N, C-alpha and C positions, 0 to 999 in steps of 0.2 A: 505495500500499498504506499503510494507515495504522500508527499508531506502536505501535500495541497488535500489529498481524499481525506487524512486524517481531519487538516484541519475545517473542512467544510461539516467532517460527522461533529467533532466538538462542539463547531457553534448550533448545529441540529440539537445537539444533546441539550447546551444551555439555553436553548429555546422552550424547548419540555419544561424543562425545569421551571422556567419563570412563573412565579405566582400568578393566579390569575388577576390580580388587581393590574398587572404590568402587562399583559397579554391587550389587544386590539379588537374590539367588532370590526367586524368585514367593511359593515353599513353605515355606521359613524366613524372610525376610528380611535374610539374612545377606549379606557379600558374595560373589560367585560364586566365587572362585579359595577359603575356607576349605574345609575339609572336609568330607564329611557327618555330621551332630550323630551321638554314639553312641548306638547302639539299646539301651540299659538299660531297656528296657520287655520284652526277649525275656522267656517262660516257659525257667525250666529246671529240671530234676531232678538230684538228687543222695543216693547212698547208700550207706554206709559201716557194715559190722559191726567195729567198734575192736575188740573183744573176741571171740574164741569159741574158748575152750578149756578145757581139762582141767585137775583143779587136784589135786594128788596133797597130802594131810596125815593127820594122827593120825584114827583112825579111816574110815569110809567115803567113798573119794576123791568129786569128784562134779565138776559142771561148772558152766561159767556164760557168758551172753552178754551183749551190751551193743552195740547197733545204733540208728544214725539215720540218719535222709534229710530232704531237703524237695523239695519242689518250689514255684515263684515264681519271682519277678522279683528283681533286686537291692534294691529298698527292702521288698518283703513280699514273705515265704515262707509257706508251712504245714510245720511239722513235724513229724516223727512220731518219737518215742523210746520204745526199749524197753530193760529189762532184769531180768536175776533170774540164778538162783542155784539149787543143791538137790544132792544129793548121789543117784548112781547107785540104782535101787531104790527108792527113796522119792518119796512127793510133792515136787512144788515146793516148794521153800524160803519164795522171794520173788519177786517178778515184779511188773511193770508194766509199762503202757503211757504214753504220753503225746501230748497233739494241742494242737500250741502255734501260735499267729497271734503270727507275729515279724516287727518293724520296724525297720529299718538307722536307728540314731540316729546314730552314727557310721560311717566305713569301716570301724573295726575291729570293733565291737560293736552287736549287736540285742539290743531289749527284744523281750521275749517274754509271751504270757499265753494258756491253755486251759485243760487239763482233764489231771487223772491218775486210771487208774485201777489198784488195785491186784490181781492176781488170782489169789493163792496160798488153799492151800487152807484154812487158817485164817480167822481175820475179816478181814476186809477195807473200806479204803475209796474213796470218791471225793474228789478233792482239786480246789479251783481253785489255779494257778501263775500265779505271777508272778515273774519272772527277768530275766538276762543273760547273753548269753552271746557271749564273741569273744575277740579276742588283745590281752593284755597290753604293756605293755612290755617287753622280750627275751626276745620271743616266747611266753612263759607262753601256754597254754589256759587260760580257764576256764568252768566254767560253773556258773551259780550259783541258786538257785531258795528264795522260799517258797513252801510249803503248808499249806492252811487243809482242812481235811476235813467233809464232811458231819454228823462228830459236834463239830464245832469243835475239834480235835486242831489245831495252829498249828507246825510243825515247818519245816527248811530245810538247805539242805545245798548243799555247795560242793564241787568236784572243779577239780584243775587239774593240767595234762602241761606237759612240757618235753621238747623230742628235742635230744639230742645226736648229731650226725654222726658215725661215725668213717672211715666214706667215703659215698659217694653212696648207697649201697644196705646199710652195716650201721650201722644207727641205737637206740640206749641214752633209750628211751622212761622216766624218772621218771614217777610216780604219786602224788596224794594224796587223799583223799576223808575229809571232814569232816559229821557230820550233827547236827543240833541238835533239841533239843524245848523248848517252852515251858512245857510242862507234866507231869506223868505220864501214860502211858496204859496203864496196868494192862492193858488188855485186849490190849497188843501187846507187852507187856512195854518198853516205852520208858519211862528215868527224863528228866527234866529236865535241863536242862545240853546241855554235849556228851555224848550216848549214843554213838557209835561213829567209830575215826578208822580209815581204812586208808591203808598207806604199800605201794609195788610198785616194781616196775622190771619194764621186760622189754627184750630186746634180739632184735633183729627184723632178718630180712635180706629187702629186697627183690628177688625176682628181677622184678616189675616194681614199677609204683606201688598196680596191683590185688591182687596176691598176696602177701602177706609173710609166711612165719612166721615164730614167736617164740618164745625160752624168758622163763622167769622166777618171779621170787618176788614173794608177795604177804602183806603182816602184817595183820592184822587185831585189833582191840584192841574192847570192849565197856569202857566207862569208868560210872562211878559209879554211881546207882540203878540203870542200863542192868545194869551189870555184876552187880548184886545180884542182878536178875529172870533173868538167865544161869545163876548159881550156884543158887538154888532152883529150877531146874528140872534140875537135876543136872549143866549145860552147861561148858565151859569159856568164861571171857570173852576168850582171847587163842585166833589159830590164825596158824600161818604153814604158809602153801602152796608148793607149790614148780608150774610154770604150762608147758602149752604149749598153742599154737593157733595163730590164723589171724587177720591182719590183712585183711578183705578190701573192696572199693573201686568201686564200678558208677557 
């Protein structure tokens, strides 16, 4: 037997004698005793109606919906969002639908881009959307976006929510929403700067995570030039509503 044959035989014996942790699996190249890789490329779906509510206030009582859902993997998702409101017996006052591509930037935040279409009966717009959605430190949920319409209007919106758990089922959810415009939009009755602000709190009881009725209060105020537009049309720039509704999760 030649020296080359002896060397090859020794190497073969050494490989066989290696512990299992040092041997590699043919599929991944990882040691054989390592756990299987995390399957983070699976496709999942999620749908939540965050607010589906009856609103009692001065004048005609109204309704509101706010829902969103997605389909995709952990890094890449298609988000669909819709919200709107109106008074019973009248046309829908405000309504919109968004379709967004979402890319995970950090474990807690996604950057999103896509389109928004307004659906109310009056003048409407189609918007390009760029935004951020995720979880801030101390568990504040934040959804923010810039909108550029097909008419060149530039607006922005930021929403924030927080959950205070009295028990595992009884939860108080404070909520704030602020809308901004970078110019007057007379056709839509929007003034530049901070245009509207909404503060509210909803107390829900989760019979299950998927079904939770709630009650609460919501205060809305038009600000600055937007308030002037509302007054010019005979409206009240400030409204307080008592609400009751359902939070659903599919």
